One Martini backbone bead per residue (centre of mass of N, CA, C, O) as a GRO file, in nm:
protein
  168
    1MET     BB    1  -2.884   4.251   4.608
    2HIS     BB    2  -3.126   4.443   4.746
    3PRO     BB    3  -3.435   4.457   4.889
    4GLU     BB    4  -3.487   4.767   4.791
    5ASP     BB    5  -3.469   4.689   4.470
    6GLU     BB    6  -3.748   4.572   4.543
    7GLY     BB    7  -4.068   4.641   4.512
    8PRO     BB    8  -4.290   4.890   4.587
    9ASP     BB    9  -4.082   5.112   4.652
   10ALA     BB   10  -3.924   5.097   4.391
   11VAL     BB   11  -4.156   5.153   4.201
   12ARG     BB   12  -4.220   5.431   4.320
   13ARG     BB   13  -3.948   5.557   4.259
   14ALA     BB   14  -3.959   5.503   3.950
   15THR     BB   15  -4.220   5.657   3.900
   16ASP     BB   16  -4.121   5.928   4.001
   17ALA     BB   17  -3.897   5.958   3.800
   18CYS     BB   18  -4.073   5.960   3.549
   19LEU     BB   19  -4.250   6.204   3.626
   20LYS     BB   20  -4.015   6.406   3.640
   21LEU     BB   21  -3.923   6.376   3.346
   22LEU     BB   22  -4.212   6.440   3.220
   23SER     BB   23  -4.239   6.734   3.342
   24MET     BB   24  -4.018   6.856   3.143
   25ARG     BB   25  -4.079   6.634   2.911
   26GLY     BB   26  -4.119   6.450   2.663
   27ARG     BB   27  -4.103   6.078   2.635
   28SER     BB   28  -3.982   5.786   2.568
   29ARG     BB   29  -3.959   5.475   2.664
   30ARG     BB   30  -3.653   5.444   2.618
   31GLU     BB   31  -3.566   5.686   2.784
   32LEU     BB   32  -3.680   5.577   3.052
   33GLU     BB   33  -3.529   5.314   3.064
   34GLN     BB   34  -3.246   5.441   3.070
   35ALA     BB   35  -3.280   5.619   3.321
   36LEU     BB   36  -3.344   5.387   3.516
   37ALA     BB   37  -3.085   5.226   3.469
   38ARG     BB   38  -2.895   5.449   3.566
   39LYS     BB   39  -3.035   5.436   3.864
   40GLY     BB   40  -3.054   5.106   3.922
   41PHE     BB   41  -3.296   4.967   3.815
   42THR     BB   42  -3.465   4.705   3.761
   43GLU     BB   43  -3.642   4.556   3.514
   44ALA     BB   44  -3.897   4.498   3.682
   45VAL     BB   45  -3.933   4.784   3.789
   46CYS     BB   46  -3.944   4.930   3.524
   47GLU     BB   47  -4.185   4.794   3.407
   48ALA     BB   48  -4.388   4.869   3.633
   49ALA     BB   49  -4.355   5.177   3.606
   50LEU     BB   50  -4.428   5.197   3.302
   51ALA     BB   51  -4.707   5.081   3.329
   52ARG     BB   52  -4.821   5.298   3.510
   53VAL     BB   53  -4.770   5.546   3.332
   54LYS     BB   54  -4.930   5.443   3.091
   55ALA     BB   55  -5.208   5.405   3.236
   56TRP     BB   56  -5.218   5.724   3.301
   57GLY     BB   57  -5.111   5.863   3.009
   58TYR     BB   58  -4.787   5.958   3.005
   59LEU     BB   59  -4.724   5.714   2.800
   60ASP     BB   60  -4.680   5.792   2.441
   61ASP     BB   61  -4.522   5.737   2.151
   62GLU     BB   62  -4.714   5.854   1.939
   63ARG     BB   63  -4.754   6.129   2.067
   64PHE     BB   64  -4.461   6.206   2.087
   65ALA     BB   65  -4.400   6.189   1.781
   66ARG     BB   66  -4.606   6.405   1.688
   67GLU     BB   67  -4.498   6.644   1.861
   68ARG     BB   68  -4.206   6.639   1.762
   69ALA     BB   69  -4.264   6.664   1.454
   70THR     BB   70  -4.421   6.929   1.472
   71LEU     BB   71  -4.195   7.097   1.589
   72LEU     BB   72  -3.968   7.043   1.372
   73LEU     BB   73  -4.133   7.123   1.117
   74GLY     BB   74  -4.231   7.412   1.229
   75ARG     BB   75  -3.941   7.553   1.229
   76GLY     BB   76  -3.807   7.533   0.925
   77ARG     BB   77  -3.509   7.339   0.917
   78LEU     BB   78  -3.641   7.056   0.834
   79GLY     BB   79  -3.668   6.750   0.709
   80PRO     BB   80  -3.811   6.445   0.719
   81GLU     BB   81  -3.544   6.273   0.755
   82ALA     BB   82  -3.441   6.426   1.008
   83VAL     BB   83  -3.683   6.370   1.183
   84ALA     BB   84  -3.665   6.061   1.173
   85HIS     BB   85  -3.392   6.040   1.299
   86ARG     BB   86  -3.473   6.169   1.573
   87LEU     BB   87  -3.692   5.963   1.646
   88ARG     BB   88  -3.508   5.717   1.646
   89ALA     BB   89  -3.318   5.834   1.872
   90HIS     BB   90  -3.571   5.787   2.080
   91GLY     BB   91  -3.677   5.478   2.001
   92LEU     BB   92  -3.845   5.471   1.746
   93GLU     BB   93  -4.021   5.343   1.518
   94GLU     BB   94  -4.047   5.373   1.189
   95GLY     BB   95  -4.359   5.371   1.164
   96THR     BB   96  -4.407   5.589   1.380
   97ALA     BB   97  -4.237   5.812   1.247
   98GLN     BB   98  -4.389   5.829   0.972
   99GLN     BB   99  -4.673   5.887   1.086
  100ALA     BB  100  -4.595   6.146   1.234
  101ILE     BB  101  -4.494   6.304   0.988
  102SER     BB  102  -4.762   6.294   0.831
  103GLU     BB  103  -4.935   6.438   1.050
  104ALA     BB  104  -4.752   6.691   1.082
  105SER     BB  105  -4.758   6.796   0.795
  106ASP     BB  106  -5.063   6.854   0.805
  107ALA     BB  107  -5.072   7.038   1.064
  108VAL     BB  108  -4.833   7.247   0.928
  109SER     BB  109  -4.824   7.262   0.625
  110PHE     BB  110  -4.589   7.111   0.485
  111ASP     BB  111  -4.322   7.244   0.269
  112ALA     BB  112  -4.036   7.135   0.143
  113LEU     BB  113  -3.965   7.349  -0.071
  114ALA     BB  114  -4.011   7.609   0.107
  115THR     BB  115  -3.814   7.528   0.329
  116ALA     BB  116  -3.558   7.493   0.161
  117ARG     BB  117  -3.564   7.781   0.052
  118ALA     BB  118  -3.529   7.915   0.333
  119VAL     BB  119  -3.260   7.792   0.402
  120LEU     BB  120  -3.104   7.919   0.163
  121GLU     BB  121  -3.179   8.216   0.220
  122LYS     BB  122  -3.042   8.233   0.503
  123ARG     BB  123  -2.749   8.159   0.349
  124GLY     BB  124  -2.737   8.305   0.058
  125LEU     BB  125  -2.840   8.060  -0.172
  126LEU     BB  126  -3.053   8.271  -0.299
  127GLY     BB  127  -3.119   8.481  -0.582
  128ARG     BB  128  -2.855   8.367  -0.727
  129PRO     BB  129  -2.593   8.286  -0.881
  130LEU     BB  130  -2.417   7.977  -0.877
  131GLY     BB  131  -2.157   7.813  -0.825
  132ALA     BB  132  -2.038   7.504  -0.799
  133ARG     BB  133  -1.959   7.515  -0.494
  134GLU     BB  134  -2.227   7.644  -0.392
  135ARG     BB  135  -2.414   7.421  -0.495
  136ALA     BB  136  -2.284   7.200  -0.330
  137ARG     BB  137  -2.330   7.327  -0.059
  138ALA     BB  138  -2.638   7.345  -0.080
  139GLY     BB  139  -2.687   7.041  -0.116
  140ARG     BB  140  -2.557   6.953   0.152
  141LEU     BB  141  -2.738   7.112   0.336
  142LEU     BB  142  -3.007   6.979   0.257
  143ASP     BB  143  -2.921   6.693   0.316
  144SER     BB  144  -2.849   6.741   0.624
  145ARG     BB  145  -3.174   6.838   0.666
  146GLY     BB  146  -3.361   6.610   0.510
  147PHE     BB  147  -3.378   6.636   0.200
  148SER     BB  148  -3.466   6.546  -0.091
  149GLU     BB  149  -3.347   6.503  -0.399
  150ASP     BB  150  -3.596   6.634  -0.539
  151VAL     BB  151  -3.571   6.905  -0.393
  152ILE     BB  152  -3.282   6.972  -0.471
  153TYR     BB  153  -3.327   6.963  -0.771
  154GLN     BB  154  -3.548   7.184  -0.795
  155LEU     BB  155  -3.344   7.410  -0.679
  156LEU     BB  156  -3.044   7.313  -0.829
  157GLY     BB  157  -3.037   7.067  -0.985
  158GLU     BB  158  -2.719   6.935  -1.066
  159ALA     BB  159  -2.608   6.904  -0.771
  160SER     BB  160  -2.321   6.855  -0.639
  161LEU     BB  161  -2.171   6.694  -0.341
  162ASP     BB  162  -1.904   6.774  -0.419
  163PRO     BB  163  -1.679   6.995  -0.281
  164SER     BB  164  -1.537   7.059  -0.574
  165GLY     BB  165  -1.715   6.999  -0.779
  166PRO     BB  166  -1.723   7.000  -1.090
  167GLU     BB  167  -1.562   6.951  -1.365
  168GLU     BB  168  -1.385   7.218  -1.566
   0.00000   0.00000   0.00000
């Protein structure tokens, strides 16, 4: 370890790195921790830099989660479970992710059934009778996009997620 790896100058450089990353887009604490570690900053320097950035109001996981959930739900392509998965991938706690999704759902007036319907419509899987394989494909699509079994059932009925469809 070199003397320049610790101390006020290292904390300043780590803080500058955090601010540069945050100027591009919002980030979670874990993302910043990982970025600083990749740059070779020690754990003590990382903690000091993150504490500074948080004290200045630039680092707030709850705000980040709300903004990200609002963006993802507002795009109309994903269901709540897929959004939760993405938030957890940013290093956010399950409770933080669920609270953010709840608040974002209210903010964008998210309707899971209408959104799932739009996803199917965009793929040409709505508004016409579907064969067993197409129903299974539609069910898998909605499942992969994070829609609940209840929403899938409401739109498709007993859609098997088996790629070969039900036995005929």
